[in-house]
C-alpha positions as CSV (number, residue, x, y, z in Angstrom):
1,M,80.2,94.1,85.5
2,C,83.3,92.7,83.8
3,E,86.1,91.1,86.3
4,L,89.5,90.9,86.3
5,L,92.5,88.3,86.9
6,G,96.4,88.8,87.0
7,L,99.4,86.5,88.1
8,S,103.0,87.2,88.7
9,F,105.0,84.2,89.0
10,N,108.8,83.8,90.0
11,Q,108.7,80.4,87.3
12,K,106.7,79.9,84.6
13,I,103.0,77.8,85.9
14,T,100.2,76.4,84.3
15,P,97.3,78.6,85.9
16,S,94.6,75.7,86.1
17,L,93.4,76.4,89.7
18,S,93.0,80.2,88.7
19,L,91.6,79.7,85.7
20,R,88.6,77.3,86.6
21,G,87.3,79.6,89.5
22,F,87.7,82.8,87.2
23,R,85.3,81.0,84.4
24,H,82.4,81.0,86.8
25,R,82.9,84.4,86.7
26,G,81.6,84.8,83.3
27,D,78.4,83.3,84.5
28,N,77.3,87.1,84.9
29,N,79.7,88.6,82.4
30,P,78.2,87.4,79.5
31,H,79.8,89.2,76.7
32,G,83.5,87.9,76.1
33,W,86.4,86.2,77.8
34,G,89.8,86.8,77.2
35,L,93.6,85.0,78.5
36,V,96.8,86.5,77.5
37,W,100.3,85.3,78.6
38,Y,103.9,85.9,77.8
39,P,105.8,82.6,76.4
40,D,108.6,84.4,76.1
41,K,108.9,88.5,75.5
42,S,105.8,88.1,72.7
43,T,102.2,87.8,74.1
44,S,99.6,84.8,73.5
45,I,96.1,85.8,73.2
46,I,92.8,83.7,72.6
47,K,89.5,85.3,73.4
48,E,86.1,85.1,72.2
49,P,82.6,87.6,72.2
50,L,80.9,84.6,74.6
51,K,80.7,83.9,77.9
52,A,83.8,82.1,79.3
53,G,81.2,79.3,80.8
54,T,79.9,77.9,77.4
55,S,83.4,78.0,75.3
56,K,84.6,74.7,74.9
57,L,88.1,76.8,74.5
58,S,87.9,78.6,78.0
59,E,86.8,74.6,79.0
60,F,89.7,72.7,77.5
61,L,92.2,76.1,78.2
62,Q,92.0,75.5,82.0
63,E,93.1,71.9,81.7
64,Y,95.9,72.5,78.7
65,R,99.4,71.9,80.8
66,V,101.2,73.3,78.1
67,V,100.3,76.5,78.5
68,S,102.7,78.2,80.9
69,S,104.2,82.1,81.9
70,S,105.2,83.8,84.6
71,I,102.4,86.5,83.8
72,F,99.2,86.0,82.8
73,I,95.6,88.3,82.8
74,A,92.4,87.2,81.9
75,H,89.0,89.2,81.6
76,V,85.5,88.5,81.8
77,R,83.6,91.4,79.9
78,W,79.9,93.1,80.3
79,G,79.7,95.3,77.5
80,N,78.4,99.0,78.7
81,V,80.6,100.9,75.9
82,G,80.6,99.0,72.1
83,G,78.7,96.0,70.8
84,T,79.9,92.0,71.3
85,S,82.8,91.7,69.1
86,N,86.0,89.7,68.7
87,S,87.5,93.9,68.5
88,N,85.6,94.8,71.5
89,T,87.2,91.9,74.1
90,H,89.5,92.2,76.1
91,P,92.9,92.0,76.7
92,F,94.2,94.2,74.1
93,T,97.8,94.2,73.0
94,R,100.3,96.6,71.1
95,E,104.5,97.1,71.1
96,L,106.3,99.4,72.4
97,F,109.6,99.7,72.2
98,G,110.6,95.6,71.8
99,Y,107.7,95.2,74.6
100,D,104.8,93.6,74.1
101,Y,101.7,95.0,76.6
102,A,98.5,93.8,76.9
103,F,95.7,95.9,79.0
104,A,92.8,94.6,80.0
105,H,89.5,97.0,82.1
106,N,86.7,97.1,84.5
107,G,84.8,99.6,85.0
108,T,83.3,102.9,82.3
109,L,84.6,105.6,81.3
110,R,82.4,108.9,80.9
111,G,82.1,112.9,80.1
112,D,84.3,113.3,77.4
113,Y,87.2,111.4,77.7
114,N,86.8,110.8,74.2
115,T,88.2,114.2,73.4
116,S,90.6,114.4,76.8
117,L,92.6,111.6,76.9
118,Q,94.0,112.1,73.6
119,F,96.4,109.8,71.4
120,E,98.6,110.3,68.5
121,F,100.6,107.4,67.8
122,Y,97.7,104.0,68.7
123,Q,94.8,104.0,67.5
124,P,91.6,101.8,68.9
125,I,90.8,98.9,67.0
126,G,86.9,98.7,68.6
127,D,84.9,101.1,70.6
128,T,85.3,100.6,73.7
129,D,86.2,102.9,76.3
130,S,89.2,100.9,77.6
131,E,90.9,100.2,74.0
132,H,91.1,104.2,73.8
133,A,92.2,104.2,77.5
134,F,94.9,102.1,76.8
135,C,95.8,103.6,73.5
136,H,95.9,106.6,75.3
137,L,98.5,105.4,77.8
138,M,100.8,103.2,75.5
139,G,100.8,107.2,74.1
140,C,102.1,108.7,77.2
141,F,104.1,105.6,77.5
142,R,106.1,106.4,74.2
143,I,106.0,110.1,74.6
144,R,108.0,109.4,77.8
145,E,110.5,107.2,76.3
146,I,110.1,104.4,78.8
147,K,112.1,101.9,77.7
148,K,111.9,100.4,81.2
149,W,109.9,100.8,83.8
150,S,112.3,100.8,87.0
151,I,115.8,102.5,86.9
152,E,118.4,101.7,89.6
153,G,115.8,101.1,92.0
154,S,114.0,104.2,91.7
155,T,110.1,103.9,91.5
156,E,110.2,107.4,90.4
157,R,108.0,106.4,87.1
158,F,105.9,103.9,88.8
159,E,104.7,107.2,91.0
160,W,104.2,109.5,87.2
161,L,102.3,105.9,86.1
162,H,100.2,106.3,89.3
163,A,99.6,110.2,88.5
164,K,98.6,109.2,84.8
165,L,96.3,106.3,85.7
166,T,94.4,108.7,88.4
167,E,94.1,111.4,85.5
168,V,92.2,108.7,83.5
169,N,89.9,107.4,86.7
170,A,89.0,111.1,86.8
171,F,86.4,110.1,83.7
172,G,85.2,107.8,85.5
173,K,85.2,103.7,87.3
174,F,88.4,102.7,86.4
175,N,90.1,99.1,87.5
176,C,93.1,98.3,85.4
177,I,95.6,95.2,85.2
178,F,98.2,95.4,82.2
179,S,101.7,94.1,81.6
180,D,104.9,94.5,79.6
181,G,105.6,91.0,79.6
182,Q,108.4,91.9,83.2
183,Y,105.7,93.8,85.0
184,L,102.5,93.3,86.4
185,F,100.5,96.8,86.8
186,C,97.4,96.4,88.9
187,Y,95.4,99.8,89.8
188,H,92.3,100.2,91.8
189,D,89.6,102.6,91.3
190,H,89.9,106.0,93.3
191,N,86.3,105.7,94.4
192,G,86.7,101.6,95.4
193,Y,84.4,100.3,92.2
194,N,83.7,96.8,92.1
195,G,86.7,95.8,94.2
196,L,90.5,94.5,93.7
197,T,92.2,91.7,95.9
198,Y,95.1,89.6,96.0
199,V,96.7,86.9,97.7
200,R,100.0,85.5,98.3
201,R,100.7,82.2,97.3
202,E,104.0,80.3,98.9
203,S,105.3,77.4,100.6
204,P,104.3,76.0,102.4
205,F,101.0,75.5,100.8
206,D,97.8,73.9,101.8
207,S,94.3,72.7,100.4
208,V,92.7,75.2,98.6
209,R,88.8,74.9,98.2
210,L,87.3,77.2,95.0
211,I,84.2,80.0,96.3
212,D,82.3,79.6,93.4
213,E,82.6,75.6,92.8
214,D,82.7,72.3,95.2
215,F,86.6,71.8,94.2
216,E,89.3,71.5,96.4
217,I,93.1,70.4,95.7
218,N,96.0,69.9,97.9
219,L,99.0,72.5,96.3
220,I,101.3,70.8,98.1
221,E,100.9,67.7,95.8
222,E,100.5,70.3,92.8
223,K,103.4,73.2,93.8
224,D,107.0,73.3,93.3
225,P,108.3,74.3,96.4
226,A,110.2,76.6,95.3
227,Q,107.3,78.2,93.6
228,R,105.6,81.8,94.8
229,G,103.8,84.5,93.5
230,Y,101.0,86.6,93.6
231,I,97.1,86.5,92.4
232,I,95.2,89.7,91.6
233,A,91.0,89.4,91.1
234,T,88.4,91.6,91.5
235,S,87.1,89.4,94.4
236,P,88.4,86.5,96.1
237,L,88.4,83.0,94.3
238,T,89.0,80.5,96.7
239,N,89.0,80.5,100.4
240,E,92.6,81.8,100.8
241,D,93.1,85.0,102.6
242,W,92.7,87.6,100.3
243,T,93.7,91.1,101.2
244,P,91.9,94.2,99.3
245,F,93.3,96.9,97.1
246,A,93.4,100.4,99.0
247,H,90.9,102.7,96.9
248,G,93.2,105.0,94.5
249,E,96.0,102.0,94.5
250,L,98.8,100.8,91.7
251,K,100.4,97.9,93.0
252,V,103.3,96.4,90.7
253,F,104.9,93.2,90.6
254,R,107.6,91.2,89.0
255,E,108.5,87.4,89.4
256,G,106.4,86.5,92.0
257,R,107.1,90.1,94.2
258,M,106.0,93.3,94.8
259,V,107.8,95.8,93.9
260,Y,105.6,98.9,94.3
261,S,102.5,99.9,96.0
262,S,101.3,103.7,96.0
263,A,99.6,103.2,99.3
264,S,102.6,101.3,101.0
265,A,103.6,102.9,104.4
266,S,107.4,102.3,103.1
267,E,106.5,105.8,100.7
268,L,106.3,107.5,104.5
269,A,109.5,106.8,105.0
270,Q,110.9,107.7,102.0
271,L,109.7,111.0,102.5
272,S,111.1,111.3,105.9
273,S,114.5,110.8,104.7
274,K,114.0,112.7,101.5
275,L,113.3,115.7,103.9
276,K,116.1,114.7,106.0
277,S,118.5,114.9,103.4
278,R,117.9,118.3,102.3
279,T,117.2,120.0,105.3
280,K,121.0,118.0,105.7
281,L,121.7,119.6,102.6
282,S,120.3,123.1,103.3
283,S,122.1,123.7,106.2
284,L,125.9,122.5,104.2
285,Q,124.7,125.2,101.7
286,T,124.0,127.8,104.5
287,E,127.4,127.1,106.3
288,K,129.2,127.6,102.9
289,T,127.7,131.2,102.5
290,K,129.1,132.1,105.6
291,D,132.4,130.9,104.6
292,S,131.7,132.6,101.4
293,P,130.7,136.7,102.1
294,T,130.7,137.6,98.5
295,E,128.2,135.4,97.5
296,P,123.9,136.2,98.4
297,K,122.6,134.0,100.9
298,K,119.8,132.4,99.1
299,K,116.6,130.9,100.8
300,S,116.3,127.3,100.0
301,S,112.7,125.8,99.4
302,T,114.0,122.5,101.2
303,D,114.9,124.3,104.9
304,V,112.0,123.0,106.9
305,E,111.3,126.9,108.4
306,E,110.9,128.0,104.9
307,L,109.4,125.1,103.9
308,Q,106.3,125.3,106.8
309,S,106.3,129.2,106.1
310,Q,105.1,128.3,102.9
311,I,102.5,125.5,103.8
312,E,101.0,128.1,106.3
313,E,101.2,130.7,103.9
314,A,98.6,128.6,100.9
315,R,96.8,126.9,103.9
316,N,95.5,130.1,105.4
317,S,94.7,131.5,101.5
318,Y,92.1,128.7,100.9
319,K,91.3,127.0,103.9
320,P,87.7,127.3,105.0
321,E,86.2,129.8,107.6
322,S,84.1,127.0,109.4
323,I,85.7,123.9,108.9
324,R,82.8,121.3,109.2
325,Y,83.9,117.9,107.9
326,L,87.8,116.2,108.2
327,L,89.2,114.9,105.0
328,I,91.9,112.1,106.1
329,A,94.5,111.5,103.6
330,E,96.1,107.8,103.1
331,A,99.8,109.4,103.4
332,P,101.3,112.7,103.1
333,P,102.7,113.7,99.1
334,N,106.5,112.4,98.8
335,S,107.2,115.4,97.0
336,I,107.5,118.6,99.0
337,D,106.7,120.7,96.0
338,R,102.7,119.3,96.6
339,F,100.5,120.3,98.2
340,F,96.7,120.3,99.2
341,Y,96.9,124.3,98.7
342,Y,99.2,124.5,96.0
343,P,97.9,126.2,92.9
344,D,100.4,124.9,90.5
345,V,100.4,121.1,91.1
346,K,100.8,119.2,87.9
347,T,101.0,115.6,89.1
348,A,99.2,113.4,91.5
349,D,97.4,116.0,93.9
350,Y,95.1,113.2,94.4
351,L,93.1,114.1,97.9
352,F,92.2,117.9,95.7
353,L,91.0,115.9,92.4
354,G,89.4,113.3,95.2
355,V,87.5,116.4,97.4
356,M,86.8,118.0,93.4
357,G,85.3,115.6,92.5
358,V,82.5,115.1,94.9
359,L,82.2,118.9,95.2
360,F,82.8,120.4,91.6
361,P,82.7,117.2,89.3
362,E,81.8,119.2,86.1
363,R,84.6,121.6,86.8
364,K,87.1,119.1,87.8
365,R,87.0,117.3,84.5
366,K,87.7,120.6,83.3
367,Y,90.4,121.5,85.1
368,I,92.3,118.0,83.7
369,A,91.6,118.3,80.6
370,S,93.0,121.6,80.9
371,G,96.1,120.4,81.7
372,R,96.0,121.7,85.6
373,T,96.0,125.5,85.1
374,E,97.0,127.2,87.4
375,S,94.1,129.7,87.4
376,M,91.9,127.1,87.0
377,K,92.5,125.5,90.5
378,K,93.0,128.8,92.3
379,D,89.3,129.4,91.4
380,L,88.5,126.0,92.4
381,L,90.4,126.8,95.6
382,W,88.9,129.6,96.4
383,D,85.3,128.2,95.9
384,F,85.7,125.3,98.3
385,H,87.5,128.0,100.8
386,L,83.5,129.6,100.1
387,T,82.1,126.6,101.2
């Protein structure tokens, strides 16, 4: 199985320790290795369709101090889809709105992904499912005109991206790491395939030992005390305290900081804040209506009692009569327009997609391919009601 490596730091670094540890992972992934970094806004990329451990070039790079960047992405390949060739070796790169994107994937897409995940502006050079997914995503970024990922601190575009990655994940096993040279995006498969972990590295540093090699280094002697950042890998590379990603989680890093996590507890606080502010707005609108008798009173979907009534009505329409299993989601949706039993949800809806993937996998794929039509979700909800 392929393995991934990503680094995001607040200053340019030479990743000799991480590359040394990651190079060993090529022993079980003999079909290619690749490394991409950003010396400036553009990428530098080196890759070969052979085992990393036998490559003189990869051995040279792990000690070559001239290679420095605040962002790195590396990949070792076990070829499931597509032959062993340079064009099928990760990472892949494409340009959009003056930004150089680099992408690497671990997993295998199945079914009709090649017709459902369409692309118009970008075409694959090789014949892997990974590059196909990358071209599809790049086309989505272009259609949405994403020239900046974060606008005035808003996470809306990260949430949209999480939904897009989840849609791709519906076609199989999907872990990916990619970057535009500013942000490092890391997504973990919604079924937890193959793992994805991270470690934060900052002062005060300590001695670190590699897991796959009898090698120890004292980071105090190697690192600038001001240096800080994150290392992301399929599985831990060192004896440090690595943290696993949640299933289906997207984390976004920039300049050595984690700036977004789809599984973060902060989303609960944001949701609570949104509901409170909308309820307050609804109350103000109601008071204004009282003072203006000529204007008819309008029901607001942000009114708490009305919202509770809507949710209860949707739940009672499709809730199974006999409950045999309890399903627990990580957090409620961060939008009051999304709910498991609502038939017209077009984005996210992760709990519903996950449950349908277990109960009706083929119908779930057709539902996503249809653009999530309301009629198809109603049919799925009704059959869920009967199970």
